[in-house]
C-alpha positions as a Markdown table, in Angstrom:
| # | Residue | x | y | z |
|---|---|---|---|---|
| 1 | Met | 104.1 | 99.7 | 111.5 |
| 2 | Phe | 106.3 | 101.7 | 109.6 |
| 3 | Ser | 103.9 | 104.8 | 109.8 |
| 4 | Leu | 103.4 | 108.6 | 109.5 |
| 5 | Ser | 101.7 | 110.8 | 111.8 |
| 6 | Leu | 99.3 | 114.0 | 111.1 |
| 7 | Phe | 99.9 | 117.1 | 113.0 |
| 8 | Tyr | 96.4 | 118.9 | 113.1 |
| 9 | Val | 96.9 | 122.6 | 113.9 |
| 10 | Leu | 93.6 | 124.6 | 113.7 |
| 11 | Ser | 93.4 | 128.6 | 113.3 |
| 12 | Ser | 90.5 | 130.3 | 112.5 |
| 13 | Met | 90.9 | 130.3 | 108.7 |
| 14 | Leu | 93.2 | 127.6 | 107.5 |
| 15 | Leu | 93.4 | 123.6 | 108.5 |
| 16 | Phe | 97.0 | 123.1 | 108.2 |
| 17 | Arg | 98.3 | 119.2 | 107.6 |
| 18 | Gly | 102.2 | 118.7 | 108.4 |
| 19 | Val | 103.7 | 115.0 | 108.0 |
| 20 | Phe | 105.9 | 113.8 | 110.5 |
| 21 | Ser | 107.9 | 110.2 | 110.1 |
| 22 | Ala | 110.5 | 108.6 | 111.9 |
| 23 | Pro | 111.8 | 104.7 | 110.8 |
| 24 | Thr | 111.5 | 103.1 | 114.4 |
| 25 | Cys | 109.5 | 105.6 | 116.9 |
| 26 | Glu | 107.6 | 108.4 | 116.6 |
| 27 | Leu | 106.1 | 111.4 | 118.2 |
| 28 | Ser | 102.7 | 112.3 | 117.6 |
| 29 | Leu | 100.2 | 115.1 | 118.5 |
| 30 | Ala | 96.9 | 113.1 | 117.2 |
| 31 | Ser | 93.4 | 115.0 | 117.0 |
| 32 | Arg | 90.5 | 113.5 | 119.0 |
| 33 | Ser | 87.4 | 113.2 | 117.2 |
| 34 | Thr | 84.9 | 116.1 | 117.4 |
| 35 | Gln | 81.9 | 114.3 | 115.2 |
| 36 | Ser | 80.3 | 111.6 | 117.0 |
| 37 | Ser | 77.1 | 109.1 | 115.5 |
| 38 | Ser | 74.0 | 108.5 | 116.8 |
| 39 | Ala | 73.2 | 106.3 | 113.5 |
| 40 | Pro | 72.5 | 102.4 | 113.7 |
| 41 | Leu | 75.7 | 100.1 | 113.4 |
| 42 | Ser | 75.1 | 98.8 | 109.8 |
| 43 | Lys | 75.8 | 95.0 | 108.5 |
| 44 | Arg | 79.2 | 94.4 | 109.5 |
| 45 | Ala | 81.1 | 91.5 | 107.3 |
| 46 | Ile | 83.9 | 89.1 | 109.2 |
| 47 | Pro | 86.0 | 87.8 | 106.0 |
| 48 | Ala | 86.6 | 84.1 | 105.7 |
| 49 | Ala | 90.0 | 83.4 | 104.6 |
| 50 | Pro | 92.1 | 84.7 | 102.5 |
| 51 | Arg | 92.0 | 88.1 | 104.3 |
| 52 | Phe | 94.0 | 90.7 | 101.8 |
| 53 | Val | 94.6 | 93.5 | 104.3 |
| 54 | Ile | 95.5 | 97.0 | 103.6 |
| 55 | Tyr | 96.6 | 99.7 | 106.1 |
| 56 | Ser | 95.9 | 103.5 | 105.2 |
| 57 | Asp | 98.2 | 105.8 | 107.4 |
| 58 | Lys | 99.4 | 108.2 | 105.2 |
| 59 | Phe | 98.0 | 111.5 | 104.5 |
| 60 | Val | 96.8 | 111.9 | 100.6 |
| 61 | Pro | 95.9 | 115.6 | 98.9 |
| 62 | Gly | 92.4 | 115.7 | 98.1 |
| 63 | Leu | 91.6 | 112.8 | 99.6 |
| 64 | Thr | 89.9 | 112.6 | 103.5 |
| 65 | Gly | 89.3 | 109.0 | 104.9 |
| 66 | Pro | 89.1 | 105.6 | 103.2 |
| 67 | Pro | 89.5 | 106.3 | 99.1 |
| 68 | Pro | 87.0 | 105.4 | 96.3 |
| 69 | Val | 86.7 | 101.4 | 96.8 |
| 70 | Ser | 87.5 | 100.9 | 92.9 |
| 71 | Glu | 91.4 | 102.0 | 93.7 |
| 72 | Val | 91.2 | 99.0 | 96.8 |
| 73 | Gln | 89.6 | 96.2 | 94.6 |
| 74 | Gly | 90.9 | 92.8 | 95.6 |
| 75 | Tyr | 91.2 | 93.7 | 99.4 |
| 76 | Asn | 88.9 | 92.6 | 101.7 |
| 77 | Val | 90.6 | 94.5 | 104.9 |
| 78 | Phe | 90.6 | 97.9 | 104.8 |
| 79 | Ala | 92.2 | 99.4 | 108.0 |
| 80 | Leu | 92.4 | 103.1 | 108.9 |
| 81 | Ser | 95.1 | 103.8 | 111.2 |
| 82 | Phe | 96.0 | 104.7 | 113.8 |
| 83 | Leu | 93.8 | 104.8 | 117.1 |
| 84 | Leu | 96.0 | 106.2 | 119.7 |
| 85 | Ile | 95.8 | 106.2 | 123.2 |
| 86 | Ser | 95.1 | 110.4 | 123.1 |
| 87 | Gly | 92.9 | 109.2 | 120.8 |
| 88 | Pro | 92.5 | 108.9 | 117.1 |
| 89 | Ala | 94.7 | 110.5 | 114.4 |
| 90 | Asp | 95.7 | 110.3 | 110.7 |
| 91 | Lys | 93.4 | 108.1 | 108.4 |
| 92 | Ala | 91.3 | 107.3 | 111.8 |
| 93 | Val | 90.7 | 111.2 | 112.7 |
| 94 | Glu | 89.9 | 111.9 | 109.0 |
| 95 | Trp | 87.0 | 109.0 | 109.2 |
| 96 | Thr | 85.5 | 111.0 | 112.4 |
| 97 | Gln | 86.0 | 114.2 | 110.0 |
| 98 | Leu | 83.1 | 113.3 | 107.5 |
| 99 | Ser | 79.7 | 113.8 | 108.1 |
| 100 | Ala | 77.6 | 110.7 | 109.2 |
| 101 | Ser | 75.7 | 110.4 | 106.0 |
| 102 | Asp | 79.3 | 110.4 | 104.3 |
| 103 | Arg | 80.6 | 107.6 | 106.5 |
| 104 | Ser | 77.4 | 105.7 | 105.8 |
| 105 | Thr | 78.0 | 106.1 | 102.1 |
| 106 | Ile | 81.6 | 104.8 | 101.9 |
| 107 | Lys | 80.2 | 102.0 | 104.4 |
| 108 | Ser | 77.9 | 101.5 | 102.4 |
| 109 | Gln | 80.2 | 101.0 | 98.9 |
| 110 | Tyr | 82.7 | 99.1 | 100.8 |
| 111 | Ala | 80.4 | 96.3 | 102.4 |
| 112 | Asp | 79.2 | 95.9 | 98.6 |
| 113 | Ala | 82.0 | 95.5 | 97.4 |
| 114 | Gly | 83.3 | 92.9 | 100.2 |
| 115 | Val | 85.5 | 95.0 | 102.2 |
| 116 | Ser | 85.4 | 95.4 | 105.7 |
| 117 | Leu | 86.7 | 98.8 | 107.6 |
| 118 | Ile | 88.5 | 98.5 | 110.9 |
| 119 | Val | 90.7 | 101.0 | 112.5 |
| 120 | Ser | 94.5 | 99.8 | 113.9 |
| 121 | Ala | 95.0 | 100.6 | 116.8 |
| 122 | Phe | 99.0 | 102.0 | 118.6 |
| 123 | Gly | 101.2 | 101.5 | 115.5 |
| 124 | Ser | 105.0 | 102.8 | 116.3 |
| 125 | Thr | 103.7 | 105.7 | 118.2 |
| 126 | Asp | 102.1 | 104.1 | 121.5 |
| 127 | Ala | 104.2 | 102.0 | 123.9 |
| 128 | Pro | 100.6 | 101.1 | 126.1 |
| 129 | Thr | 102.8 | 99.2 | 128.7 |
| 130 | Ser | 105.5 | 100.9 | 129.7 |
| 131 | Thr | 103.5 | 104.1 | 129.7 |
| 132 | Gly | 101.2 | 102.7 | 132.1 |
| 133 | Ala | 98.2 | 102.3 | 130.2 |
| 134 | Asp | 95.1 | 100.3 | 131.8 |
| 135 | Pro | 94.7 | 97.9 | 129.5 |
| 136 | Thr | 91.2 | 97.4 | 130.2 |
| 137 | Ser | 89.9 | 101.1 | 130.5 |
| 138 | Thr | 92.0 | 101.3 | 126.7 |
| 139 | Ala | 89.9 | 98.7 | 125.8 |
| 140 | Asn | 86.7 | 99.8 | 126.8 |
| 141 | Thr | 87.3 | 103.2 | 125.4 |
| 142 | Met | 89.0 | 101.9 | 122.0 |
| 143 | Ala | 85.9 | 99.8 | 121.6 |
| 144 | Ala | 83.5 | 102.3 | 122.5 |
| 145 | Trp | 85.1 | 104.5 | 119.8 |
| 146 | Val | 84.5 | 101.8 | 116.8 |
| 147 | Lys | 81.1 | 101.3 | 117.7 |
| 148 | Gln | 80.6 | 104.7 | 117.4 |
| 149 | Phe | 82.2 | 105.8 | 113.8 |
| 150 | Asp | 80.3 | 102.2 | 112.9 |
| 151 | Leu | 83.4 | 100.0 | 111.9 |
| 152 | Asp | 84.0 | 96.8 | 111.3 |
| 153 | Gly | 86.2 | 96.2 | 114.3 |
| 154 | Ile | 89.9 | 96.7 | 115.2 |
| 155 | Asp | 93.6 | 95.7 | 114.4 |
| 156 | Val | 95.9 | 95.5 | 117.4 |
| 157 | Asp | 99.4 | 97.2 | 116.2 |
| 158 | Tyr | 101.2 | 96.5 | 119.4 |
| 159 | Glu | 104.7 | 97.5 | 118.8 |
| 160 | Asp | 106.3 | 98.3 | 122.6 |
| 161 | Phe | 109.3 | 96.6 | 121.8 |
| 162 | Asn | 111.0 | 97.6 | 125.1 |
| 163 | Ala | 108.1 | 96.1 | 127.2 |
| 164 | Ile | 108.3 | 92.3 | 125.1 |
| 165 | Asp | 112.6 | 92.6 | 125.5 |
| 166 | Ala | 111.9 | 93.3 | 129.3 |
| 167 | Ser | 110.8 | 89.4 | 129.2 |
| 168 | Asp | 109.2 | 90.0 | 132.5 |
| 169 | Gly | 105.8 | 88.9 | 131.3 |
| 170 | Lys | 104.3 | 92.3 | 131.4 |
| 171 | Ala | 103.8 | 93.0 | 127.9 |
| 172 | Glu | 102.0 | 89.5 | 127.1 |
| 173 | Ala | 99.8 | 89.6 | 130.3 |
| 174 | Trp | 98.5 | 93.8 | 128.9 |
| 175 | Ile | 98.2 | 91.9 | 125.6 |
| 176 | Ala | 96.0 | 89.3 | 126.9 |
| 177 | Thr | 94.2 | 91.2 | 129.3 |
| 178 | Phe | 93.6 | 94.1 | 126.4 |
| 179 | Thr | 92.3 | 91.2 | 123.7 |
| 180 | Gln | 89.8 | 89.8 | 126.7 |
| 181 | Gln | 88.5 | 93.0 | 127.5 |
| 182 | Leu | 87.8 | 93.8 | 123.4 |
| 183 | Arg | 86.2 | 90.8 | 122.9 |
| 184 | Thr | 83.7 | 91.5 | 126.0 |
| 185 | Gln | 82.9 | 94.8 | 123.9 |
| 186 | Leu | 82.9 | 93.1 | 120.3 |
| 187 | Pro | 81.9 | 89.8 | 120.2 |
| 188 | Lys | 83.8 | 87.5 | 118.1 |
| 189 | Gly | 81.6 | 87.0 | 114.8 |
| 190 | Gln | 80.3 | 90.6 | 114.8 |
| 191 | Phe | 83.4 | 92.2 | 115.2 |
| 192 | Ile | 86.7 | 91.9 | 113.1 |
| 193 | Leu | 89.9 | 91.2 | 116.0 |
| 194 | Ser | 93.2 | 90.8 | 114.6 |
| 195 | His | 96.7 | 91.7 | 115.5 |
| 196 | Ala | 99.9 | 92.8 | 113.8 |
| 197 | Pro | 102.6 | 91.6 | 115.7 |
| 198 | Val | 106.4 | 90.9 | 114.0 |
| 199 | Ala | 107.5 | 87.8 | 113.0 |
| 200 | Pro | 110.3 | 87.6 | 115.6 |
| 201 | Trp | 107.6 | 87.5 | 118.2 |
| 202 | Phe | 106.3 | 84.0 | 117.3 |
| 203 | Thr | 109.8 | 82.3 | 118.0 |
| 204 | Val | 111.2 | 80.6 | 120.3 |
| 205 | Asn | 114.0 | 83.0 | 121.9 |
| 206 | Ser | 116.2 | 83.8 | 124.6 |
| 207 | Lys | 115.6 | 87.5 | 123.9 |
| 208 | Phe | 111.8 | 87.1 | 124.3 |
| 209 | Ser | 112.0 | 84.8 | 127.8 |
| 210 | Ala | 108.5 | 85.4 | 128.4 |
| 211 | Gly | 107.2 | 84.5 | 125.3 |
| 212 | Ala | 106.1 | 87.3 | 123.3 |
| 213 | Tyr | 103.4 | 86.5 | 121.1 |
| 214 | Leu | 104.0 | 82.9 | 121.2 |
| 215 | Gln | 102.3 | 83.0 | 125.1 |
| 216 | Val | 99.7 | 85.6 | 123.9 |
| 217 | Asp | 98.9 | 83.2 | 121.6 |
| 218 | Lys | 98.3 | 80.5 | 124.3 |
| 219 | Thr | 96.4 | 82.6 | 126.7 |
| 220 | Val | 94.2 | 85.0 | 124.0 |
| 221 | Gly | 94.8 | 82.9 | 120.2 |
| 222 | Asp | 91.1 | 82.2 | 120.5 |
| 223 | Leu | 89.8 | 85.1 | 120.7 |
| 224 | Ile | 92.1 | 86.5 | 117.8 |
| 225 | Asp | 90.9 | 85.8 | 114.1 |
| 226 | Trp | 94.1 | 86.3 | 112.6 |
| 227 | Tyr | 97.7 | 88.1 | 112.7 |
| 228 | Asn | 98.7 | 90.2 | 109.9 |
| 229 | Val | 102.7 | 89.2 | 110.8 |
| 230 | Gln | 105.0 | 92.1 | 109.9 |
| 231 | Phe | 107.7 | 90.2 | 108.1 |
| 232 | Tyr | 109.8 | 93.2 | 107.3 |
| 233 | Asn | 111.7 | 95.6 | 109.1 |
| 234 | Gln | 113.5 | 93.0 | 111.0 |
| 235 | Gly | 117.1 | 93.2 | 109.0 |
| 236 | Ala | 118.6 | 94.2 | 105.7 |
| 237 | Thr | 118.4 | 90.4 | 104.4 |
| 238 | Glu | 115.3 | 88.8 | 106.2 |
| 239 | Tyr | 112.4 | 87.6 | 104.5 |
| 240 | Thr | 113.7 | 88.8 | 101.2 |
| 241 | Thr | 113.3 | 85.3 | 98.8 |
| 242 | Cys | 110.6 | 83.2 | 99.3 |
| 243 | Asp | 113.0 | 80.4 | 101.0 |
| 244 | Ser | 113.0 | 82.9 | 103.9 |
| 245 | Leu | 110.1 | 83.7 | 103.9 |
| 246 | Leu | 108.0 | 80.8 | 104.1 |
| 247 | Asn | 110.5 | 77.9 | 105.3 |
| 248 | Thr | 114.3 | 78.9 | 107.0 |
| 249 | Ala | 113.8 | 82.3 | 108.2 |
| 250 | Gly | 117.5 | 82.4 | 109.7 |
| 251 | Gly | 119.9 | 85.2 | 109.7 |
| 252 | Asp | 118.9 | 87.2 | 113.1 |
| 253 | Trp | 115.3 | 85.3 | 113.5 |
| 254 | Pro | 115.6 | 81.8 | 113.2 |
| 255 | Gly | 112.4 | 80.6 | 113.6 |
| 256 | Ser | 110.4 | 82.9 | 112.0 |
| 257 | Ser | 109.4 | 82.2 | 108.7 |
| 258 | Leu | 105.6 | 81.1 | 108.0 |
| 259 | Phe | 106.3 | 77.7 | 108.2 |
| 260 | Glu | 108.7 | 77.6 | 111.2 |
| 261 | Ile | 106.2 | 79.9 | 113.0 |
| 262 | Ala | 103.1 | 77.3 | 112.5 |
| 263 | Ala | 105.4 | 74.4 | 113.4 |
| 264 | Ser | 105.7 | 76.4 | 116.9 |
| 265 | Gly | 102.3 | 76.0 | 117.3 |
| 266 | Ile | 100.2 | 79.0 | 115.5 |
| 267 | Asp | 97.3 | 77.9 | 113.2 |
| 268 | Leu | 98.7 | 78.4 | 110.2 |
| 269 | Asn | 95.7 | 80.0 | 108.5 |
| 270 | Lys | 95.8 | 82.5 | 110.6 |
| 271 | Leu | 99.4 | 83.7 | 109.8 |
| 272 | Val | 98.6 | 86.5 | 106.9 |
| 273 | Ile | 101.7 | 87.4 | 105.2 |
| 274 | Gly | 102.7 | 91.0 | 105.6 |
| 275 | Lys | 104.8 | 93.2 | 103.4 |
| 276 | Pro | 105.7 | 96.9 | 102.8 |
| 277 | Gly | 104.1 | 97.7 | 99.2 |
| 278 | Leu | 107.2 | 100.2 | 98.0 |
| 279 | Ser | 111.3 | 99.0 | 98.3 |
| 280 | Ala | 111.8 | 102.4 | 99.8 |
| 281 | Gly | 109.8 | 104.5 | 102.6 |
| 282 | Asp | 107.0 | 102.1 | 103.6 |
| 283 | Ala | 109.8 | 100.1 | 105.2 |
| 284 | Asn | 113.1 | 99.6 | 106.1 |
| 285 | Asn | 113.9 | 96.5 | 104.5 |
| 286 | Gly | 112.0 | 93.5 | 104.0 |
| 287 | Phe | 110.6 | 94.0 | 100.6 |
| 288 | Ile | 109.7 | 91.4 | 97.5 |
| 289 | Asp | 108.0 | 92.8 | 94.3 |
| 290 | Pro | 104.8 | 91.7 | 94.1 |
| 291 | Thr | 105.7 | 89.6 | 90.9 |
| 292 | Thr | 108.2 | 87.4 | 93.1 |
| 293 | Leu | 105.8 | 87.4 | 96.0 |
| 294 | Ala | 103.1 | 86.2 | 94.0 |
| 295 | Gly | 105.1 | 83.0 | 93.1 |
| 296 | Cys | 106.1 | 83.1 | 97.4 |
| 297 | Val | 102.0 | 83.1 | 97.7 |
| 298 | Gln | 101.8 | 80.1 | 95.3 |
| 299 | Gln | 104.4 | 78.2 | 96.9 |
| 300 | Ala | 102.3 | 78.8 | 100.6 |
| 301 | Lys | 99.4 | 77.9 | 99.1 |
| 302 | Ala | 100.2 | 74.5 | 97.6 |
| 303 | Lys | 101.7 | 73.4 | 101.3 |
| 304 | Gly | 98.4 | 74.3 | 102.6 |
| 305 | Trp | 98.1 | 77.9 | 103.7 |
| 306 | Asp | 95.4 | 80.1 | 102.6 |
| 307 | Ala | 95.3 | 83.1 | 105.1 |
| 308 | Gly | 95.9 | 85.9 | 102.8 |
| 309 | Val | 98.4 | 88.8 | 102.1 |
| 310 | Met | 98.6 | 92.0 | 104.3 |
| 311 | Val | 100.4 | 95.2 | 103.2 |
| 312 | Trp | 101.4 | 98.5 | 104.5 |
| 313 | Glu | 100.2 | 100.8 | 102.9 |
| 314 | Phe | 97.9 | 102.9 | 101.0 |
| 315 | Pro | 98.4 | 104.2 | 98.1 |
| 316 | Asp | 101.8 | 103.1 | 97.3 |
| 317 | Ala | 99.8 | 99.6 | 97.5 |
| 318 | Thr | 96.6 | 99.9 | 95.7 |
| 319 | Ala | 94.2 | 97.3 | 93.4 |
| 320 | Ser | 97.0 | 96.7 | 91.0 |
| 321 | Trp | 99.3 | 95.8 | 93.5 |
| 322 | Ile | 96.9 | 92.8 | 95.5 |
| 323 | Gln | 96.2 | 92.1 | 91.5 |
| 324 | Thr | 99.6 | 90.8 | 91.0 |
| 325 | Val | 100.5 | 88.7 | 94.3 |
| 326 | Arg | 97.0 | 87.6 | 94.3 |
| 327 | Ser | 97.4 | 86.1 | 90.2 |
| 328 | Gln | 98.8 | 83.1 | 90.9 |
| 329 | Ala | 97.2 | 81.8 | 93.8 |
| 330 | Phe | 94.0 | 83.9 | 94.5 |
| 331 | Pro | 92.7 | 85.1 | 91.2 |
| 332 | Glu | 89.8 | 87.2 | 91.2 |
């Protein structure tokens, strides 16, 4: 994801927060959580398709953790971002800074509104394969964090591009082992486990000769609930029209449109269409305005797709954004 990271600097008197961003790769100083919860896990909701997913990473003045659920009406999954190898950062660490009572109240409010609360892992900050992180222990640690802080599951936003580009199979094996171990700790049907690959990783391409996410899906696709596919940040003209998004990608990444990915063997109704909320700031490219995107979604539904839509990120997209995008195919 095109993400922001918060630097938390504690002094004896004040807590300062600064924002650091970069378009493709980032460094982050992540605060580890210091407040645990011994409260029993609340009832979790696993949404059926269509899934309407919104990520939240950006610092919002005056807001700690998720926004009032009314601000995300129309979505059914809210992803606190990010849980890093080094610990929670940004909105994920904010969740730990709330009291157990406040977390319970928010969780109940979201559950009552039909919105699952999950955490997203890695993002553009982490390169777990390249840095030598152990997939099994990393999965165990992250799954324990999900349960400790009473969330509905985890999204795997793996963006170790160098590892995938190496085409030696190590990235695919790492993702598979990580996913398998997550599922041993977060059973299917009880916890959400989604992944958020970029669209080109689902193509047959010499650049990804080890298979990228086509191989991941063959190995552990049955363990993954759905894919929040990033149809953005892949070129100035990629996925900017309904035709290039849905039918014929062309350009730098032929074969990476929605229905072309499905034709490669991926379950069509696990392919959630991911888009940036703003034309500038949330991604380098790939933006489609919400009204036009609503038409694309209707076209896809007419051809048998009903997986849903993902957006990066709150507060640049709120209830009004998803209301518009859903209006033609999935009106509330």
